[in-house]
Backbone as CSV, one residue per row, in Angstrom:
resi,resn,N_x,N_y,N_z,CA_x,CA_y,CA_z,C_x,C_y,C_z
1,MET,22.598,10.467,0.143,23.283,9.435,-0.621,23.706,9.936,-1.994
2,LEU,22.963,10.885,-2.568,23.284,11.369,-3.906,24.623,12.102,-3.928
3,LYS,25.046,12.602,-2.774,26.292,13.348,-2.715,27.484,12.480,-2.320
4,GLN,27.248,11.189,-2.092,28.326,10.295,-1.706,29.169,9.924,-2.922
5,PRO,30.402,9.453,-2.710,31.251,9.032,-3.830,30.598,7.936,-4.660
6,ASP,30.942,7.895,-5.940,30.349,6.915,-6.846,30.658,5.486,-6.443
7,ASN,31.746,5.283,-5.712,32.131,3.923,-5.353,31.462,3.437,-4.073
8,GLN,30.541,4.229,-3.537,29.842,3.796,-2.333,29.008,2.555,-2.632
9,LYS,29.105,1.560,-1.757,28.366,0.321,-1.943,27.021,0.418,-1.229
10,LEU,25.975,0.503,-2.004,24.633,0.571,-1.430,24.086,-0.833,-1.245
11,PRO,23.272,-1.036,-0.216,22.695,-2.366,-0.010,21.643,-2.667,-1.069
12,LYS,21.383,-3.951,-1.264,20.323,-4.352,-2.187,18.978,-3.854,-1.682
13,ALA,18.786,-3.943,-0.374,17.543,-3.471,0.240,17.888,-2.662,1.486
14,TYR,17.262,-1.518,1.593,17.462,-0.617,2.728,16.070,-0.356,3.273
15,VAL,15.706,-1.023,4.358,14.312,-1.126,4.772,14.140,-0.702,6.230
16,PHE,13.053,0.038,6.484,12.711,0.397,7.863,11.969,-0.763,8.502
17,GLU,12.434,-1.171,9.659,11.824,-2.296,10.371,10.902,-1.768,11.462
18,THR,9.605,-1.964,11.272,8.650,-1.560,12.293,8.691,-2.561,13.443
19,GLY,8.227,-2.123,14.587,8.315,-2.965,15.775,9.543,-2.633,16.590
20,THR,10.697,-2.550,15.914,11.935,-2.109,16.564,12.277,-0.681,16.176
21,ASN,11.691,-0.227,15.055,11.881,1.144,14.563,13.347,1.469,14.269
22,VAL,13.972,0.608,13.489,15.344,0.841,13.039,15.419,0.565,11.541
23,TRP,16.428,1.151,10.894,16.684,0.876,9.489,17.594,-0.340,9.374
24,ARG,17.301,-1.209,8.376,18.095,-2.419,8.162,18.667,-2.423,6.750
25,ARG,19.856,-3.002,6.626,20.490,-3.206,5.323,20.502,-4.704,5.033
26,TYR,20.012,-5.094,3.850,20.009,-6.498,3.451,20.687,-6.641,2.095
27,SER,21.369,-7.763,1.908,22.038,-8.026,0.633,21.086,-8.603,-0.401
28,ALA,19.868,-8.946,0.014,18.848,-9.473,-0.902,17.486,-9.206,-0.293
29,TRP,16.465,-9.224,-1.148,15.081,-9.078,-0.653,14.166,-10.051,-1.385
30,PRO,13.434,-10.886,-0.616,13.503,-11.023,0.835,14.907,-11.429,1.297
31,PRO,15.235,-11.193,2.551,16.564,-11.543,3.046,16.878,-13.024,2.835
32,LYS,18.160,-13.316,2.621,18.563,-14.689,2.323,18.251,-15.653,3.461
33,ASN,18.249,-15.152,4.693,17.976,-16.046,5.818,16.506,-16.055,6.216
34,ALA,15.643,-15.559,5.327,14.197,-15.603,5.582,13.651,-16.968,5.180
35,GLU,12.946,-17.592,6.090,12.396,-18.930,5.867,10.873,-18.858,5.804
36,PRO,10.253,-19.363,4.727,8.788,-19.353,4.682,8.199,-20.296,5.725
37,ARG,7.356,-19.754,6.572,6.681,-20.553,7.599,5.210,-20.145,7.620
38,THR,4.375,-21.086,7.976,2.935,-20.840,7.968,2.401,-20.668,9.378
39,LEU,1.695,-19.571,9.588,0.931,-19.379,10.818,-0.444,-20.000,10.592
40,TYR,-0.690,-21.143,11.218,-1.927,-21.890,10.992,-3.035,-21.435,11.938
41,LEU,-4.253,-21.406,11.395,-5.432,-21.125,12.202,-5.862,-22.407,12.900
42,HIS,-6.299,-22.280,14.145,-6.738,-23.437,14.920,-8.100,-23.154,15.544
43,ALA,-8.733,-24.234,15.988,-10.004,-24.096,16.690,-9.790,-23.287,17.969
44,ASP,-10.857,-22.711,18.464,-10.828,-21.910,19.691,-9.932,-20.681,19.569
45,GLY,-9.755,-20.195,18.328,-9.023,-18.954,18.140,-7.526,-19.057,18.274
46,GLY,-6.966,-20.263,18.146,-5.526,-20.430,18.261,-4.798,-20.093,16.968
47,LEU,-3.533,-19.718,17.090,-2.680,-19.401,15.950,-1.269,-19.854,16.290
48,SER,-0.672,-20.692,15.427,0.679,-21.169,15.716,1.345,-21.646,14.438
49,PHE,2.654,-21.919,14.538,3.396,-22.458,13.405,3.210,-23.968,13.275
50,ASP,2.453,-24.571,14.167,2.157,-26.003,14.096,0.856,-26.215,13.334
51,PRO,0.838,-27.116,12.344,-0.394,-27.343,11.574,-1.438,-28.070,12.401
52,PRO,-2.712,-27.904,12.069,-3.760,-28.650,12.767,-3.608,-30.136,12.499
53,ALA,-3.914,-30.948,13.491,-3.688,-32.386,13.371,-4.973,-33.177,13.184
54,GLY,-6.101,-32.616,13.531,-7.342,-33.374,13.494,-7.921,-33.536,12.100
55,ASP,-8.590,-34.673,11.878,-9.273,-34.929,10.607,-10.756,-34.589,10.679
56,ALA,-11.279,-34.448,11.898,-12.694,-34.143,12.054,-12.991,-32.750,11.508
57,PRO,-14.196,-32.547,10.969,-14.555,-31.223,10.448,-14.342,-30.139,11.505
58,SER,-13.694,-29.073,11.114,-13.425,-27.974,12.038,-13.446,-26.668,11.265
59,PHE,-14.296,-25.766,11.685,-14.395,-24.467,11.016,-14.954,-23.433,11.984
60,ASP,-14.747,-22.187,11.640,-15.384,-21.072,12.331,-16.268,-20.358,11.325
61,GLU,-17.363,-19.795,11.783,-18.281,-19.137,10.862,-18.815,-17.843,11.448
62,TYR,-19.301,-17.004,10.571,-19.935,-15.756,10.962,-20.903,-15.357,9.860
63,VAL,-21.824,-14.484,10.184,-22.776,-13.970,9.205,-22.307,-12.587,8.770
64,SER,-22.089,-12.444,7.473,-21.684,-11.160,6.899,-22.909,-10.471,6.314
65,ASP,-23.147,-9.239,6.750,-24.307,-8.472,6.300,-23.823,-7.212,5.587
66,PRO,-24.008,-7.115,4.267,-23.560,-5.916,3.543,-24.183,-4.625,4.065
67,ALA,-25.334,-4.732,4.731,-25.980,-3.541,5.280,-25.301,-3.066,6.564
68,LYS,-24.464,-3.929,7.155,-23.750,-3.581,8.382,-22.274,-3.962,8.234
69,PRO,-21.565,-3.334,7.307,-20.179,-3.728,7.035,-19.239,-3.389,8.190
70,VAL,-18.143,-4.125,8.256,-17.100,-3.834,9.238,-16.355,-2.572,8.782
71,PRO,-16.300,-1.530,9.604,-15.582,-0.316,9.194,-14.072,-0.510,9.287
72,PHE,-13.324,0.337,8.589,-11.873,0.190,8.620,-11.235,0.984,9.752
73,VAL,-11.979,1.909,10.347,-11.557,2.599,11.566,-12.777,2.705,12.472
74,ASN,-12.537,2.990,13.745,-13.653,3.011,14.695,-14.230,4.405,14.896
75,TYR,-14.112,5.243,13.869,-14.712,6.578,13.914,-15.111,6.958,12.496
76,THR,-15.945,7.974,12.372,-16.387,8.411,11.053,-15.268,9.180,10.366
77,ALA,-14.794,8.655,9.247,-13.692,9.279,8.517,-14.208,9.861,7.207
78,GLN,-13.837,11.103,6.938,-14.240,11.757,5.700,-13.265,11.467,4.561
79,SER,-12.144,10.845,4.903,-11.135,10.483,3.914,-10.455,9.214,4.411
80,VAL,-9.323,8.867,3.829,-8.571,7.695,4.273,-7.346,8.187,5.036
81,PRO,-7.421,8.259,6.366,-6.280,8.754,7.138,-5.135,7.755,7.105
82,GLN,-3.914,8.250,7.004,-2.762,7.357,6.986,-2.679,6.513,8.247
83,GLU,-3.201,7.034,9.349,-3.094,6.335,10.619,-3.814,4.989,10.622
84,TYR,-4.729,4.777,9.671,-5.462,3.507,9.677,-4.511,2.326,9.521
85,MET,-3.349,2.554,8.910,-2.419,1.463,8.634,-1.746,0.915,9.887
86,VAL,-1.853,1.629,11.001,-1.322,1.135,12.274,-2.377,1.264,13.372
87,SER,-3.637,1.360,12.988,-4.696,1.651,13.951,-5.029,0.447,14.824
88,ASP,-5.630,0.734,15.967,-6.024,-0.278,16.945,-7.215,-1.066,16.412
89,GLN,-7.106,-2.386,16.398,-8.152,-3.237,15.838,-9.052,-3.868,16.893
90,ARG,-8.984,-3.406,18.125,-9.830,-3.992,19.166,-11.307,-3.795,18.875
91,PHE,-11.656,-2.689,18.246,-13.065,-2.454,17.925,-13.592,-3.530,16.985
92,ALA,-12.745,-4.004,16.060,-13.169,-5.039,15.117,-13.196,-6.408,15.781
93,ALA,-12.236,-6.663,16.665,-12.150,-7.970,17.320,-13.389,-8.279,18.144
94,SER,-14.092,-7.241,18.580,-15.273,-7.444,19.424,-16.542,-7.714,18.620
95,ARG,-16.467,-7.646,17.304,-17.650,-7.840,16.466,-17.897,-9.328,16.198
96,PRO,-19.163,-9.727,16.103,-19.467,-11.137,15.822,-19.178,-11.553,14.390
97,ASP,-18.952,-10.582,13.491,-18.677,-10.911,12.093,-17.186,-10.792,11.765
98,VAL,-16.347,-10.915,12.789,-14.892,-10.907,12.612,-14.309,-12.099,13.366
99,LEU,-13.534,-12.937,12.667,-12.850,-14.058,13.309,-11.495,-13.595,13.816
100,VAL,-11.116,-14.082,14.998,-9.866,-13.667,15.629,-9.047,-14.898,16.006
101,TYR,-7.780,-14.905,15.600,-6.849,-15.989,15.936,-5.593,-15.352,16.521
102,GLU,-5.056,-15.965,17.587,-3.974,-15.317,18.320,-2.988,-16.345,18.855
103,THR,-1.694,-16.014,18.784,-0.668,-16.882,19.348,-0.609,-16.709,20.860
104,PRO,0.048,-17.647,21.555,0.406,-17.375,22.949,1.396,-16.217,22.996
105,VAL,1.707,-15.762,24.187,2.699,-14.700,24.347,4.036,-15.178,23.776
106,LEU,4.655,-14.355,22.947,5.916,-14.737,22.310,7.047,-14.764,23.334
107,GLU,7.832,-15.832,23.293,8.963,-15.967,24.207,10.228,-15.337,23.645
108,GLN,10.227,-15.029,22.348,11.358,-14.351,21.729,10.853,-13.528,20.555
109,ASP,11.673,-12.596,20.093,11.286,-11.770,18.951,11.073,-12.632,17.712
110,VAL,10.096,-12.252,16.902,9.845,-12.897,15.610,9.854,-11.795,14.554
111,THR,10.833,-11.848,13.651,10.937,-10.850,12.592,10.456,-11.438,11.280
112,VAL,9.507,-10.759,10.664,8.944,-11.177,9.380,9.399,-10.175,8.330
113,ALA,10.031,-10.672,7.261,10.576,-9.786,6.229,10.293,-10.365,4.855
114,GLY,9.356,-9.739,4.129,9.005,-10.227,2.807,7.500,-10.267,2.616
115,PRO,7.034,-10.971,1.595,5.598,-11.038,1.320,4.843,-11.830,2.373
116,VAL,3.559,-11.550,2.487,2.650,-12.257,3.387,1.580,-12.893,2.512
117,SER,1.408,-14.208,2.621,0.555,-14.931,1.664,-0.495,-15.784,2.369
118,PRO,-1.720,-15.270,2.515,-2.790,-16.081,3.083,-3.164,-17.255,2.177
119,ARG,-3.465,-18.365,2.798,-3.989,-19.544,2.111,-5.191,-20.004,2.918
120,LEU,-6.380,-19.778,2.376,-7.608,-20.026,3.115,-8.455,-21.098,2.452
121,PHE,-9.057,-21.931,3.287,-10.074,-22.879,2.837,-11.396,-22.348,3.374
122,VAL,-12.294,-21.976,2.468,-13.492,-21.246,2.862,-14.719,-21.772,2.125
123,SER,-15.867,-21.413,2.654,-17.131,-21.636,1.949,-18.065,-20.492,2.300
124,THR,-19.079,-20.310,1.477,-20.067,-19.262,1.702,-21.440,-19.782,1.329
125,SER,-22.458,-19.261,1.985,-23.826,-19.627,1.619,-24.294,-18.824,0.417
126,GLY,-23.492,-17.829,0.005,-23.812,-17.032,-1.173,-23.107,-17.561,-2.403
127,THR,-22.975,-16.706,-3.409,-22.280,-17.099,-4.641,-21.026,-16.259,-4.880
128,ASP,-20.744,-15.330,-3.968,-19.488,-14.583,-3.992,-19.279,-14.011,-2.602
129,SER,-18.040,-13.703,-2.273,-17.743,-13.103,-0.976,-16.331,-12.553,-0.977
130,ASP,-16.080,-11.634,-0.059,-14.727,-11.160,0.213,-14.230,-11.819,1.491
131,TRP,-12.916,-12.010,1.556,-12.259,-12.379,2.805,-11.117,-11.398,3.010
132,ASP,-11.286,-10.541,4.001,-10.268,-9.545,4.328,-9.400,-10.113,5.447
133,VAL,-8.107,-10.163,5.219,-7.172,-10.750,6.182,-6.278,-9.652,6.746
134,LYS,-6.175,-9.610,8.076,-5.350,-8.598,8.741,-4.335,-9.282,9.659
135,LEU,-3.081,-8.881,9.539,-2.011,-9.347,10.418,-1.763,-8.257,11.452
136,ILE,-1.760,-8.635,12.732,-1.825,-7.658,13.823,-0.786,-7.965,14.896
137,ASP,-0.210,-6.917,15.456,0.745,-7.017,16.563,0.012,-6.615,17.841
138,VAL,-0.118,-7.564,18.781,-0.854,-7.307,20.019,0.129,-6.964,21.142
139,TYR,-0.006,-5.786,21.688,0.878,-5.336,22.764,0.462,-5.954,24.100
140,PRO,1.403,-6.124,25.019,1.066,-6.681,26.337,0.092,-5.777,27.087
141,ASN,-0.685,-6.386,27.962,-1.640,-5.601,28.750,-0.951,-4.696,29.763
142,ASP,0.312,-5.002,30.072,1.043,-4.159,31.017,2.047,-3.255,30.310
143,TYR,1.835,-3.029,29.009,2.755,-2.162,28.266,2.709,-0.759,28.859
144,PRO,3.864,-0.103,29.019,3.887,1.228,29.660,2.977,2.223,28.951
145,ASP,2.207,2.959,29.735,1.344,3.987,29.159,2.150,5.198,28.714
146,SER,3.234,5.454,29.390,4.041,6.628,29.082,5.020,6.325,27.965
147,ALA,5.047,7.191,26.951,6.013,7.021,25.867,7.435,7.101,26.408
148,LEU,7.641,7.895,27.471,8.966,8.024,28.056,9.378,6.720,28.724
149,GLU,8.429,6.061,29.415,8.731,4.796,30.063,9.107,3.731,29.047
150,ALA,8.505,3.793,27.845,8.736,2.775,26.824,10.075,2.942,26.121
151,GLN,10.712,4.095,26.285,11.987,4.329,25.621,13.106,3.535,26.287
152,ARG,14.175,3.329,25.541,15.358,2.709,26.103,15.931,3.634,27.173
153,PRO,16.498,3.089,28.252,17.006,3.943,29.335,17.949,5.032,28.850
154,GLU,18.826,4.712,27.893,19.808,5.697,27.445,19.178,6.836,26.650
155,ASP,17.905,6.653,26.205,17.253,7.688,25.404,16.268,8.536,26.212
156,ARG,16.069,8.191,27.482,15.027,8.865,28.248,15.336,10.332,28.531
157,ASN,16.600,10.702,28.435,16.950,12.111,28.622,16.867,12.892,27.330
158,LYS,16.359,12.233,26.274,16.214,12.891,24.974,14.788,12.697,24.455
159,PRO,13.780,13.217,25.169,12.394,13.032,24.719,12.162,13.670,23.366
160,ARG,11.324,13.042,22.571,11.039,13.567,21.232,10.174,14.819,21.331
161,THR,10.478,15.778,20.472,9.704,17.016,20.429,9.094,17.251,19.059
162,ASP,9.359,16.322,18.121,8.874,16.518,16.754,7.464,15.995,16.550
163,VAL,6.949,15.210,17.498,5.593,14.683,17.386,4.893,14.860,18.723
164,PRO,3.561,15.047,18.715,2.845,15.176,19.980,2.777,13.831,20.688
165,PRO,2.658,13.819,22.012,2.538,12.552,22.727,1.241,11.854,22.353
166,PRO,1.204,10.526,22.395,-0.017,9.814,22.020,-1.147,10.109,22.996
167,SER,-2.372,10.137,22.469,-3.542,10.424,23.293,-4.255,9.140,23.694
168,PHE,-3.593,7.992,23.551,-4.207,6.715,23.865,-3.173,5.827,24.534
169,THR,-3.645,4.788,25.185,-2.748,3.844,25.825,-2.387,2.725,24.863
170,MET,-1.152,2.228,24.963,-0.711,1.126,24.118,-0.893,-0.219,24.803
171,ALA,-1.323,-0.238,26.051,-1.554,-1.497,26.745,-2.687,-2.260,26.062
172,GLY,-2.394,-3.460,25.577,-3.395,-4.266,24.888,-3.699,-3.820,23.480
173,TYR,-2.977,-2.839,22.986,-3.207,-2.288,21.642,-3.045,-3.378,20.585
174,GLN,-3.973,-3.432,19.638,-3.908,-4.388,18.528,-3.545,-3.609,17.267
175,GLN,-2.241,-3.506,17.015,-1.739,-2.670,15.923,-1.808,-3.393,14.589
176,LEU,-2.505,-2.793,13.639,-2.535,-3.340,12.292,-1.136,-3.261,11.691
177,VAL,-0.636,-4.401,11.225,0.661,-4.445,10.549,0.460,-4.467,9.040
178,ARG,-0.458,-5.288,8.596,-0.780,-5.336,7.168,-2.158,-5.967,7.007
179,GLY,-2.904,-5.512,6.012,-4.213,-6.072,5.724,-4.513,-5.980,4.248
180,GLU,-5.333,-6.888,3.769,-5.649,-6.897,2.338,-6.952,-7.660,2.117
181,PRO,-7.814,-7.170,1.213,-9.037,-7.906,0.867,-8.770,-8.917,-0.238
182,PHE,-9.549,-9.972,-0.228,-9.488,-10.987,-1.285,-10.901,-11.208,-1.792
183,ARG,-11.151,-10.850,-3.035,-12.477,-11.026,-3.637,-12.567,-12.435,-4.198
184,GLY,-13.432,-13.238,-3.576,-13.457,-14.664,-3.850,-13.694,-15.065,-5.290
185,LYS,-14.463,-14.277,-6.035,-14.767,-14.648,-7.418,-13.513,-14.742,-8.282
186,PHE,-12.416,-14.107,-7.821,-11.171,-14.109,-8.600,-10.154,-15.123,-8.070
187,ARG,-10.630,-16.134,-7.348,-9.717,-17.115,-6.748,-8.944,-17.914,-7.789
188,HIS,-9.445,-17.988,-9.018,-8.754,-18.712,-10.086,-8.087,-17.768,-11.081
189,GLY,-8.075,-16.473,-10.764,-7.442,-15.497,-11.645,-8.362,-14.321,-11.908
190,PHE,-7.772,-13.145,-12.075,-8.579,-11.950,-12.322,-9.263,-11.990,-13.684
191,ASP,-8.784,-12.857,-14.559,-9.419,-12.998,-15.868,-10.442,-14.126,-15.890
192,LYS,-10.662,-14.763,-14.709,-11.578,-15.897,-14.650,-12.517,-15.785,-13.449
193,PRO,-13.354,-14.757,-13.391,-14.294,-14.679,-12.272,-15.262,-15.852,-12.295
194,GLU,-15.433,-16.496,-11.148,-16.314,-17.660,-11.059,-17.156,-17.566,-9.797
195,PRO,-18.428,-17.944,-9.891,-19.268,-17.940,-8.692,-18.903,-19.097,-7.773
196,PHE,-19.275,-18.980,-6.527,-19.150,-20.074,-5.578,-20.391,-20.952,-5.659
197,THR,-20.204,-22.234,-5.440,-21.329,-23.122,-5.184,-21.605,-23.041,-3.695
198,PRO,-22.808,-22.634,-3.284,-23.070,-22.455,-1.858,-22.657,-23.668,-1.032
199,SER,-21.924,-23.389,0.048,-21.469,-24.371,1.039,-20.354,-25.291,0.547
200,LYS,-19.891,-25.125,-0.683,-18.774,-25.934,-1.171,-17.454,-25.302,-0.730
201,VAL,-16.561,-26.128,-0.160,-15.276,-25.622,0.316,-14.353,-25.349,-0.867
202,GLU,-13.784,-24.149,-0.888,-12.859,-23.742,-1.946,-11.573,-23.210,-1.313
203,GLU,-10.476,-23.319,-2.054,-9.200,-22.781,-1.586,-8.933,-21.437,-2.249
204,GLY,-8.483,-20.484,-1.445,-8.134,-19.167,-1.972,-6.739,-18.772,-1.529
205,ASN,-5.885,-18.436,-2.477,-4.512,-18.017,-2.187,-4.272,-16.625,-2.755
206,PHE,-3.663,-15.761,-1.981,-3.310,-14.442,-2.488,-2.133,-13.901,-1.690
207,THR,-1.567,-12.809,-2.154,-0.374,-12.250,-1.524,-0.617,-10.809,-1.108
208,ILE,-0.238,-10.518,0.121,-0.325,-9.173,0.671,1.019,-8.485,0.455
209,GLN,1.021,-7.182,0.467,2.262,-6.428,0.299,3.308,-6.823,1.342
210,ASP,4.579,-6.720,0.952,5.687,-7.089,1.830,5.676,-6.280,3.130
211,ILE,6.247,-6.884,4.161,6.444,-6.183,5.428,7.857,-6.446,5.922
212,ASN,8.298,-5.619,6.836,9.531,-5.856,7.587,9.216,-5.428,9.008
213,HIS,8.770,-6.385,9.808,8.232,-6.072,11.135,8.716,-7.099,12.143
214,THR,9.057,-6.623,13.324,9.423,-7.512,14.426,8.322,-7.511,15.473
215,PHE,7.778,-8.694,15.720,6.842,-8.898,16.827,7.711,-9.158,18.060
216,ARG,7.663,-8.266,19.021,8.594,-8.318,20.138,8.221,-9.391,21.156
217,ARG,9.240,-9.840,21.858,9.020,-10.779,22.961,8.021,-10.165,23.941
218,GLY,7.053,-10.973,24.379,6.011,-10.475,25.265,4.754,-10.029,24.538
219,HIS,4.849,-9.831,23.212,3.685,-9.499,22.393,3.017,-10.791,21.912
220,ARG,1.947,-10.651,21.166,1.277,-11.767,20.502,1.085,-11.415,19.031
221,ILE,0.985,-12.449,18.201,0.635,-12.262,16.793,-0.835,-12.615,16.634
222,MET,-1.564,-11.768,15.943,-3.001,-11.981,15.746,-3.338,-11.925,14.268
223,VAL,-4.329,-12.708,13.872,-4.914,-12.645,12.535,-6.411,-12.421,12.689
224,GLN,-6.943,-11.438,11.987,-8.390,-11.221,11.933,-8.870,-11.461,10.509
225,ILE,-10.025,-12.095,10.387,-10.629,-12.360,9.083,-12.066,-11.859,9.109
226,GLN,-12.447,-11.125,8.081,-13.790,-10.565,7.973,-14.163,-10.505,6.500
227,SER,-15.383,-10.074,6.197,-15.828,-10.057,4.795,-16.203,-8.671,4.298
228,SER,-15.829,-7.654,5.043,-16.022,-6.270,4.593,-15.008,-5.405,5.314
229,TRP,-14.674,-4.285,4.688,-13.691,-3.344,5.249,-14.050,-1.975,4.699
230,PHE,-15.183,-1.481,5.132,-15.839,-0.337,4.511,-15.463,0.975,5.197
231,PRO,-15.321,2.061,4.439,-15.393,2.163,2.974,-14.036,2.062,2.283
232,LEU,-13.047,1.481,2.984,-11.745,1.298,2.344,-11.887,0.459,1.082
233,THR,-12.739,-0.560,1.134,-13.083,-1.344,-0.054,-14.597,-1.356,-0.209
234,ASP,-15.054,-1.491,-1.439,-16.494,-1.496,-1.680,-17.114,-2.775,-1.131
235,ARG,-18.397,-2.709,-0.853,-19.102,-3.867,-0.305,-19.325,-4.925,-1.382
236,ASN,-19.127,-6.165,-1.007,-19.451,-7.278,-1.891,-20.917,-7.643,-1.649
237,PRO,-21.758,-7.686,-2.686,-23.168,-8.032,-2.483,-23.357,-9.454,-1.967
238,GLN,-22.314,-10.293,-2.173,-22.333,-11.705,-1.794,-23.235,-12.518,-2.703
239,THR,-23.487,-11.921,-3.877,-24.078,-12.637,-5.005,-23.176,-12.377,-6.209
240,PHE,-23.155,-13.315,-7.145,-22.244,-13.221,-8.285,-22.835,-12.289,-9.335
241,VAL,-22.535,-10.997,-9.162,-23.020,-9.978,-10.092,-21.868,-9.026,-10.397
242,ASN,-22.047,-8.218,-11.432,-21.104,-7.139,-11.699,-21.389,-6.042,-10.676
243,ILE,-20.508,-5.878,-9.706,-20.804,-5.051,-8.541,-21.221,-3.627,-8.890
244,PRO,-20.586,-2.942,-9.852,-21.045,-1.582,-10.177,-22.496,-1.535,-10.647
245,ASP,-23.009,-2.657,-11.149,-24.388,-2.695,-11.635,-25.337,-3.355,-10.643
246,ALA,-24.856,-3.671,-9.443,-25.673,-4.396,-8.471,-26.879,-3.577,-8.031
247,LYS,-28.016,-4.263,-7.913,-29.247,-3.650,-7.421,-29.342,-3.876,-5.915
248,PRO,-30.145,-3.090,-5.211,-30.288,-3.297,-3.766,-30.658,-4.731,-3.409
249,SER,-31.458,-5.374,-4.248,-31.881,-6.745,-3.957,-30.741,-7.752,-4.093
250,ASP,-29.641,-7.343,-4.734,-28.494,-8.249,-4.887,-27.666,-8.353,-3.612
251,PHE,-27.820,-7.393,-2.706,-27.036,-7.390,-1.471,-27.743,-8.244,-0.422
252,VAL,-27.125,-9.364,-0.065,-27.762,-10.313,0.848,-26.784,-10.727,1.949
253,LYS,-27.336,-11.171,3.059,-26.512,-11.750,4.120,-25.968,-13.100,3.652
254,ALA,-24.814,-13.473,4.179,-24.237,-14.777,3.844,-23.489,-15.318,5.054
255,THR,-23.549,-16.628,5.210,-22.775,-17.300,6.256,-21.428,-17.708,5.684
256,GLU,-20.369,-17.186,6.281,-19.012,-17.445,5.802,-18.316,-18.415,6.754
257,ARG,-17.620,-19.382,6.192,-16.885,-20.347,7.011,-15.412,-20.369,6.617
258,VAL,-14.561,-20.507,7.622,-13.122,-20.678,7.418,-12.730,-21.987,8.094
259,TYR,-12.103,-22.887,7.331,-11.813,-24.244,7.802,-10.367,-24.366,8.263
260,HIS,-10.158,-25.237,9.266,-8.804,-25.465,9.785,-8.675,-26.909,10.268
261,THR,-8.406,-27.799,9.317,-8.193,-29.211,9.611,-6.878,-29.659,8.983
262,LYS,-6.546,-30.924,9.199,-5.314,-31.484,8.631,-5.324,-31.416,7.112
263,THR,-6.493,-31.614,6.509,-6.596,-31.594,5.045,-7.032,-30.237,4.501
264,GLN,-7.481,-29.354,5.370,-7.882,-28.000,4.974,-7.245,-26.991,5.933
265,PRO,-5.903,-26.901,5.879,-5.158,-26.104,6.868,-5.047,-24.623,6.499
266,SER,-6.046,-23.856,6.836,-5.988,-22.419,6.560,-4.858,-21.774,7.360
267,GLY,-4.182,-20.829,6.739,-3.101,-20.143,7.436,-2.538,-19.011,6.611
268,ILE,-1.462,-18.429,7.103,-0.784,-17.326,6.426,0.706,-17.648,6.360
269,VAL,1.250,-17.657,5.158,2.679,-17.908,4.975,3.433,-16.589,5.140
270,VAL,4.388,-16.579,6.066,5.218,-15.396,6.298,6.689,-15.782,6.176
271,GLN,7.520,-14.806,5.887,8.964,-15.036,5.750,9.634,-14.663,7.075
272,VAL,10.017,-15.679,7.842,10.578,-15.464,9.175,12.100,-15.521,9.113
273,LEU,12.754,-14.517,9.673,14.209,-14.504,9.688,14.731,-15.540,10.673
274,ALA,15.740,-16.295,10.245,16.329,-17.313,11.110,16.893,-16.690,12.378
275,SER,17.466,-15.511,12.260,17.910,-14.736,13.415,17.323,-13.344,13.261
276,PRO,16.481,-12.901,14.220,15.794,-11.625,14.070,16.753,-10.478,13.794
277,GLY,16.326,-9.600,12.884,17.094,-8.403,12.581,18.120,-8.618,11.488
278,GLY,18.455,-7.545,10.806,19.506,-7.573,9.797,20.631,-6.677,10.262
279,ALA,21.368,-6.120,9.334,22.418,-5.177,9.696,21.776,-3.831,9.994
280,GLU,21.935,-3.371,11.222,21.293,-2.109,11.607,22.089,-0.923,11.092
281,GLU,21.362,0.052,10.566,22.004,1.274,10.089,22.532,2.063,11.289
282,PRO,23.791,2.440,11.281,24.339,3.222,12.396,23.570,4.525,12.577
283,ARG,23.414,4.943,13.824,22.686,6.180,14.105,23.628,7.374,14.119
């Protein structure tokens, strides 16, 4: 682009769209046709754009133990591998200290472009806690195992040689799209750390980094919520202390609850394109 004529019109946003793996040009960011919609958490692990309707108390809970934190990958890592950002989250979904919410199979593509903003109604038996929120793309159980089979027919005679073939199957793969921790003591601002009153329901709002991702037809959208993501983030003792000065006795188990009712509608606000995709960059 640096060698192009000065009168070349560059787009306001030139973004790689994961899921479809194409470059998009947008005249604004977030795109003008992006509509904020909330993916609501429901009882029995449901996730949808429809808000919960019941007034009766409804929540999911788990016990978070700082001595047994949820790892950020399912193997021992000596550093932070870049691959963790798209890693399979099935290992976490099987843990009792991770909540899982999932949509039905998508009947059409859903493209999300812009910030991702969790809004959670939570309580803890402790005086502080983290809530780590992960947005995940779930592949179909019958997704082709062969990378060649997954390619478009017109590209199958041009297999890639720049990367090694994957050593794992993508069938049922739970691909991390974006994740972020939320330290509860800062729910009212980073300059106003406040302890929780045990078992009192509080609202927490925060924003995850922008994404430009298409959840393909036949896939599912998943949200996982947990209270540790070690060692990507430090452990929260789950007591209201200055964490760098925390003593071993400050680290305690805590029961964490996430609520999903008509008056406490936990969910994630995403920017959904009215028509999936933007202007595709010519190949």
